N, C-alpha and C positions, 0 to 999 in steps of 0.2 A: 445471703440473697435467692428471692424466687427468679425464675428463668424469667419470668416476666421484667421482672425488676431487672436483670443485669441485660435483656434481649434492647427493654428500653434507651439504655447508654451505648448502644453500637453505632462507632459513626458508620457511613456509607460505604466505606472500602471495606469495612467488618462485615459488611452485611451482600457485598457483592461477592467476596472472596467465597464467605461461607455458601452464597449460592452458586458459585463455579466446585468447591467441593462435593456439594452434593448431586451435581450433574454427573459432575465424571466418577464418583462411587457409585453413580445406576447405571451407568452405560458399561461400569467395569464389570460390578456384579449381573450383566446382561450377560458380557461374552461368560465369565465362570459360571454362571447359571446353565447356560446350552450347555458346554463342557460338562458340567457335574450330573444335569439331568441325563444326559446322553449314556455319560458312566453306570452312573445306579443303574438306568436302566437294564442296560449291555451285564452288570453284574445278575438283577432278575433276571433275565433272560437269557444266562448262559451265553450272552454273547463277547465281544472283545470292545467293543465302542469304538471312537477317536484316539489311535495310537499312534497316527503318523506324523503327522506338523507338531514340531514342538515336542517336549520330553513330555511323554504321557499322553499324548493327544492337546497337550494346554491351548496351543493358538489354532483351532480347531475353528472356535464360533467368533474368531479375529479376522480368518482367511473367507469364513462363509459371508461373514457380512463385504467383504473387499470383492468376493463373488459376485454379489446380489449387487453390488454398486457398479460394475462392471455389464453386467447382463442388460441389452437392450430396453426399452421403456417402452411399452406398447401401450394404447389408449386404444378399445375396441372404436368402432365408426358410429355406434348406437347411443355412445358414453354421452352424460354432461360432463363435457370436460372440467369446466370450475368447481363444481362440487366432487366429482370423481378427484380431483387433486388436492384439495381441502380437507377428504375426511381423513385421511392416515395421520395428517398432522392434526387435527380436533383430538384424533385418541392418544396420538402419544403428549402433546403437551397438558393434556389433563392429567394422564397418570406423573408426570414430572411436579405438575402442580400442588397433589397431593400432599409432598413429602416439606412443604412449605411449614405446617404446624406441627412434623414429627417430632417430639423429643428426643436427640439421639446418645445426647451426653447428659451429664450433671452441669455442676460449676467448674471450668477449667481455665487455664490460663492462654490465650490467645495472642500471641504478638505483644505480650505486656498489658492487654486489655483482660478481665475478667469477664466471662461471657457463657453459653452454651450455644451448645451444636442446636441448635433451632430456629428458623427464620424470623418466624413470628411468633407472638401466643394472644390470638384469639377468643374472645371469652368463652363463642362455641365454634370451637376447632374441629370437634367431630362432625357437628354439622355444614362445615366447610367443606371435610373431606365427602362426603357423602354427597354434598352437589356436584365438585367437581367427577366424582365418579358416574353420577346422574348425566352432567353433559358427554362426557368418552364415548358413551356407548353411541351418542349420536354419529360419532363418527364410523359405527359399525351399519349402523340402519341407514345413513347416506350412502356410502361404499355398495349396500347392497342396494339402494334404488337407481346413482347414475349409474351404474355398469352396465344399464343396458340389458340385461339377460337373467334369464330364470331361474338359474339355480343361486345367483348371486341375491337376486330379489329373496326368496325363500329363506335364506342364512338372516338377511337384515331383518325380516319379520318376525324369524323364533327370537333372535337378539332383543329385540325391542317386548317382546311375551317374557321373555327369561329375565329380564330388568326389574320388570315391572311385578314380576312375580316375587322373585329371592333379595329386590333390596327391599319389599316391605318387612319380608321376616328379618332381613339386616338390621333395619332401623329399630323392631320392635327386639332386639335382641339386647341394643343397647342401651334401652329406656332404664333397664335394671340396673345398669353402671352407672347412668345419671344419677340414681334414687339413691345409690350408697355414697358415692362419691361428691352429690352437691352440686355438682359442677360440671359443663359440656368443655371447660378445658385443658385440652391435652397433658400439657406440666401439671396442673392440679389433679385430673384422674392418677396421675404418676404416682404422686407424693400423699394421696391416701391410700396406697397401698404399701406404705412403708411396715406394714405389722403384718398382711395375710391380701393375696393375691386375688383381684378377683374370679379368676380360672377355678377357684378355690368353692368360694363362699357362693359367686353364681355358675354353678358349673353347668346348668341347664342353659344357661345365657351363653354362655363359653362355647357350647357344642353346637347350637344355633347357628351361632355368628360362621362358625368355624365351615361348617356345611354350605352357609349363604354364603362365602367369598368366595368359594370352588365354582359353585353357580355363578358368582357375578362375573369371575374373570373367564370366563367359556373354556373350562378346564374340563378334563373326562374326570368322570364320568358325565360330565354335563356342558360337553363341547359339541350342543346340537347347534352352533350358531355357523359353524365350519365343515364339521361331520362329513368327514371324505368319503365315507362308504356309501353316503347317499345325495350329497350335495358337491359333490367335486372338492369341493373347499370350499363351499360355504359363500360370503360375503366377498371374499379376499381372491373368488377364483379369480377376474380378470387382472389382478393386479400382477405386476414385474420389476424388478430392480429395486430402485430405494424406495419405493410406494411400500412394496410390501416387505422390505426392509423394516421401514415404518412401523407399519403395524406386529409385525415379529416383538422388534422392539417395546412396542405398547404394551403386549402381553406378558412380557414377564419385568418388565418395571410395573404393570400392573398388581402382579405377584407379590415382588419384595415390596407392595406400598399396601397393599391388604397386609400381609406379614406384620409392617411397620405396624398398621394401626393394632391388627390382633397382640403383640405384642405390649403396644403401650397401654390399653384395655384391660389385658387380661393376665399379661404376666410382668405387672410393674415395672415393662418399659426398662429404661437401663438401667434398671438396679440389680443388685446381683443377687443372687439366689438367695435361701434362708440360710443363716447362720454364717454366709460369706460376706456381710458386707464389708469389713475391712477393707478387701480387695479394693471399694469403691475409691479409696484414697492413694491406690497407686497411681504412679506413673502423673503424679498430680489431677487426679481427677478422670485422667484420659481414658484408663481401664474401666473405665463403663461403657466405652465404645465398644469394646470386646465381647461385655454383655448384651448390650444390645443388639449386635449381628449377629450372635451367637443363639437367641434364640428367631431371630428373623429366619435363618437357616434352618433352622429346627421346623419351624413352617414350612420353610420351602422342601425340606426331605418330603413333608407331608404330601405334598403337592405331587412331587414324583412317586412316591409311594403309590399315590392311587392311580395315576397314570398308569404305572406300570402292571395294575394286578386288574384292576375292575373293568370290567364293559360299558359301554357308552349305552345308557339308559333308553329304553323309547319315550317319544315326544309327550303321548300320555300322561304315563308313570311319571315323567320329568314335572309336568305340569300338575299332578296332585301330589305328589310328594311336597310342591310347594303351598300349594293353595289347602289342601285336608292337613297335614299332619304339621309344617313348620310357622306358619302363622298363627293357627289356632293354639298351636304348642306355647307361641310366645307372648300370646295373648292372656293365656292363664298366667302362666310365670308369671307375668308383671303383676297380677292381680294378688299372688301368692307373696312376691317379695315387697310392695307396698305397703300390705298387710302385716309384717313381718317387719318391716322399719315403723311403721307408727307403735307398732307393740313393743316395739323396742325403746324407743324415745319414749316411752309412758311408762317404762318401768316395770313390764312386765316379766314374772318369769321367766328362767331357762325351762322351767318342768312346762309352762304353758304353752311356750313360742313350740317346744318339741312333740307337744299334742296335737298342737295345729298342723306340723305339717306332716304327721303321723295319720292326722284326718283328709289330709287333702290328697294323700297319697293313697288310700284307702279307696277315698268315693273315685278318685283317678283309675283304679285297678278294675272298680266296679260298676264304673259305667262303661269301661273300654268294654269288659268281658259280655255286659248285656248286648252292647251295640253287636259285638261279634257273635252273639249266639243270636241275633236278630237278622244277622247277615247270611248264617249259616243256615237255619232255618228257611228264609225266603231262596237261597239257592239251592236247596231240598225239592220244595216246594216247587219251584220253576221247573225242576226236572222229572216234577210228577205228572204235569200237564199232556194230557192224551195229544198227540198229533193227529190232525182233522185228517180223513183220508183224502187223496187227494184226485180231482173230479177228471182228470186226466189220465190217460192207459199209463197202465207201467207194466213194462215186459219181466214175465216169469224167472225168476234164479234156475238156470239147468241144474237138471236132477240132480247131477253127479258133484256141483257146489254146495247142493241143499245136502247132501251127504259130509263134504266135507266140514261144513259148519257145524251140523249137527252129533259127527263123530269127535 
């Protein structure tokens, strides 16, 4: 039976219990993610990281949460109190909502019922996730606006521009997946990858999505919405206590959510690695949960790796990369995928398809080389332009200085 048929038979108490399990798993993963990120970055930068609270510092994330809860809750006088309080709630709520359509396992026995670890299976499940992610940014924008301060407002404006730029690229990167899978249902997309993962056959889409999900989560090198070196703390500068903790929770849950979506769409979801399909039957099907979270942790490691190695981009570089690189590349790749899909369905030979791909690659490199050559030519010409003599007096360079320059 498919996941949709299994879920349709679930009684209400099983749905409530699965919701509680997903919520608890996200909170526990957040606590462990904070510890894991600190330890990994410490190893990369030859530091120790948390090692005092609990064995290997494992309780550090929990203690930090308690510390934040006990801090004084301050609200600036110039803030819009209602919006100021609602903003972090919006951010953290939408992050959890995304997990409603993520298939965490295949068919398993759950208190005597055959079901799947998925709350619901919508025909447009991926669009639902993109919609909730779009609403989540309202929390950041409203937090920056309602704080009544300059730096949070700038952080909120940056975040809105960031979402517009990188959600377009993210949405376009998923079109190729929809074309190949023939569905927007997350469980059907996982089933469509039973032979080949889309990370392999749709590798450009996978790369574009991986870059876009880093920009979507405001993580380094795209953490321009908080940019501590420029905006103090960005949109959450004025937040403290539990409100700040909610933003902190939302960031890490959002990382887990986009990693889970990448796992579902490109790495076969809960399915085992190629050649290890027999493990999917271990523990009555529950071993698929291990495969799912192993892939999610792989993406989380990439997030930490980027943060520990890459510097933050300048804002102009960030916007240029989104609009002039990712979005055009996504559109060109969609055209290629659509053409190949039609040629395959019409029974075209493998040689013809390979020739088409080779021609597209040649055209791409030819156009890129032409554009780069033109850019360098314009740059060289601009450097040869004579600078007009100024119409104001210019002091002469002292003779000793002239001798140094000529020598």
